[in-house]
C-alpha positions as CSV (number, residue, x, y, z in Angstrom):
1,M,-0.1,0.1,-0.1
2,N,1.2,3.2,-1.2
3,E,0.6,6.0,2.2
4,Q,-0.2,9.2,0.1
5,C,-2.2,6.8,-2.8
6,G,-3.9,4.0,-1.1
7,H,-3.7,0.8,-2.7
8,D,-2.0,0.2,-5.7
9,I,-3.7,-1.9,-8.7
10,E,-0.7,-4.3,-7.8
11,D,-1.8,-4.5,-3.8
12,L,-5.0,-5.6,-5.2
13,R,-6.9,-9.1,-4.3
14,V,-9.6,-10.4,-5.4
15,G,-12.1,-10.8,-2.4
16,M,-10.2,-8.1,-0.8
17,S,-12.5,-5.5,0.9
18,A,-13.2,-2.4,3.0
19,S,-16.4,-0.6,5.1
20,F,-16.8,3.3,5.5
21,A,-20.0,3.6,7.9
22,K,-21.9,7.3,7.9
23,T,-25.1,8.3,10.1
24,I,-27.4,10.6,7.7
25,T,-28.1,13.6,9.5
26,E,-30.8,16.4,8.9
27,A,-27.6,18.5,8.2
28,D,-26.1,16.2,5.7
29,I,-30.1,16.0,3.7
30,V,-30.1,19.7,4.0
31,L,-27.1,20.9,2.7
32,F,-27.2,18.1,-0.2
33,A,-30.2,19.5,-1.2
34,G,-28.7,22.6,-1.5
35,V,-25.5,21.5,-3.4
36,S,-27.6,18.9,-5.5
37,G,-30.8,21.5,-6.5
38,D,-32.8,18.2,-5.5
39,N,-35.4,19.8,-3.4
40,N,-38.2,17.1,-3.6
41,A,-40.4,17.3,-0.6
42,V,-39.9,13.9,0.7
43,H,-36.8,14.8,1.7
44,T,-37.8,18.1,2.8
45,N,-40.8,18.3,3.8
46,E,-41.9,16.5,6.7
47,A,-45.7,16.6,7.0
48,F,-45.6,16.0,2.8
49,A,-43.3,13.0,3.4
50,K,-46.1,11.8,6.2
51,T,-48.4,11.1,3.0
52,T,-46.1,9.0,1.2
53,L,-45.6,5.3,1.4
54,F,-42.3,5.8,3.4
55,G,-44.1,7.8,6.3
56,G,-41.7,10.0,6.2
57,R,-38.8,12.1,5.6
58,I,-36.5,9.8,3.7
59,A,-32.1,10.8,2.5
60,H,-31.8,11.5,-1.1
61,G,-30.9,8.2,-3.2
62,F,-27.5,10.0,-4.0
63,L,-26.9,11.3,-0.9
64,T,-26.8,7.2,0.4
65,A,-25.1,6.3,-2.4
66,S,-22.0,8.5,-1.5
67,V,-21.4,6.3,1.4
68,I,-19.5,4.4,-0.9
69,S,-17.4,6.9,-2.5
70,A,-16.2,7.5,0.8
71,A,-15.4,3.8,1.4
72,V,-13.4,3.7,-2.6
73,A,-11.5,6.7,-1.9
74,N,-10.9,6.7,1.8
75,R,-10.8,2.9,2.3
76,L,-10.2,0.5,-0.9
77,P,-8.6,1.3,-3.4
78,G,-8.0,5.1,-1.4
79,P,-6.4,7.6,-2.2
80,G,-5.9,8.2,-5.6
81,T,-8.9,6.0,-7.3
82,V,-11.1,7.6,-9.8
83,Y,-14.3,6.3,-10.1
84,L,-15.3,5.3,-14.0
85,G,-18.6,4.2,-13.4
86,Q,-21.3,3.0,-11.2
87,Q,-24.3,0.4,-11.4
88,M,-26.4,1.0,-8.3
89,R,-30.1,-0.8,-7.5
90,F,-32.0,1.5,-4.6
91,R,-33.2,-1.2,-2.6
92,A,-34.6,0.5,0.5
93,P,-35.0,3.9,2.0
94,V,-32.5,5.6,4.5
95,K,-34.4,8.2,7.2
96,P,-32.4,10.9,9.0
97,G,-30.2,9.5,11.6
98,D,-29.5,6.1,9.9
99,T,-26.0,5.2,10.2
100,V,-25.4,3.5,6.3
101,Q,-22.1,1.3,5.9
102,A,-21.0,1.0,2.7
103,T,-18.6,-2.2,2.0
104,V,-16.2,-2.5,-1.6
105,T,-15.1,-5.5,-2.0
106,V,-12.6,-6.7,-5.2
107,K,-14.5,-8.5,-7.9
108,S,-12.0,-8.5,-10.6
109,V,-8.9,-6.7,-11.2
110,D,-6.9,-5.3,-14.3
111,L,-3.3,-4.5,-13.8
112,A,-2.4,-3.8,-17.2
113,K,-5.2,-1.4,-17.6
114,A,-5.0,-0.1,-13.3
115,R,-8.4,-0.7,-13.1
116,A,-10.5,-2.9,-10.4
117,V,-14.0,-3.8,-10.6
118,L,-15.6,-3.7,-7.3
119,D,-18.8,-4.8,-5.6
120,T,-20.7,-2.0,-3.8
121,V,-23.2,-3.0,-0.8
122,C,-24.8,-0.1,1.8
123,R,-26.8,-1.1,4.9
124,V,-28.2,0.2,7.1
125,G,-28.0,-2.7,10.2
126,D,-28.6,-5.8,8.5
127,L,-30.7,-4.3,5.5
128,V,-29.4,-3.7,2.2
129,V,-30.3,0.2,0.8
130,I,-28.0,0.3,-2.3
131,D,-26.5,-2.5,-4.3
132,G,-24.1,-2.5,-7.2
133,E,-20.8,-2.3,-8.8
134,A,-18.0,0.3,-9.8
135,T,-15.5,0.3,-12.0
136,V,-12.3,2.4,-11.0
137,M,-8.5,3.2,-12.3
138,T,-6.2,2.7,-9.0
139,T,-2.5,4.5,-8.7
140,S,-0.3,2.1,-9.8
141,Q,3.5,0.9,-8.9
142,A,4.8,0.5,-12.6
143,R,2.9,4.0,-14.2
144,R,4.8,6.1,-11.0
145,A,8.4,3.9,-11.8
146,T,7.7,4.8,-15.9
147,A,7.1,8.3,-14.8
148,A,10.2,8.2,-12.8
149,A,12.6,6.8,-15.2
150,S,10.9,9.3,-18.0
151,A,11.5,12.5,-15.7
152,H,15.5,11.7,-15.7
């Protein structure tokens, strides 16, 4: 593992996994609505949200999904990783105060392209709220060595 860049592609093995957890707060929902422009009343208006099948306000799906991004960026593969794609299914709502745990697991590794495919799952307790798959580009020892050699 490169401390500055997280796990290089050469470090990754199928089956490696890591998790990141975050409690979704009222402030997170309000700030996400402001940043994204998604002011859907199911997220921002308790009186309206109580009339929906959810029975109250829920977090934005992409706010919940951002916990996956945190797991990728901070844990596995870690700093220096760039998202290339994310496929996901929203399975259940997340409410303010819920703690979301995102787990990413290496599914495949392409050394030549410095890319990995990760299974991605978010849970609140034992309940899966999002599942899917991410494709990421990671840092590479070989690329750093090539860049260093050509710099001299």
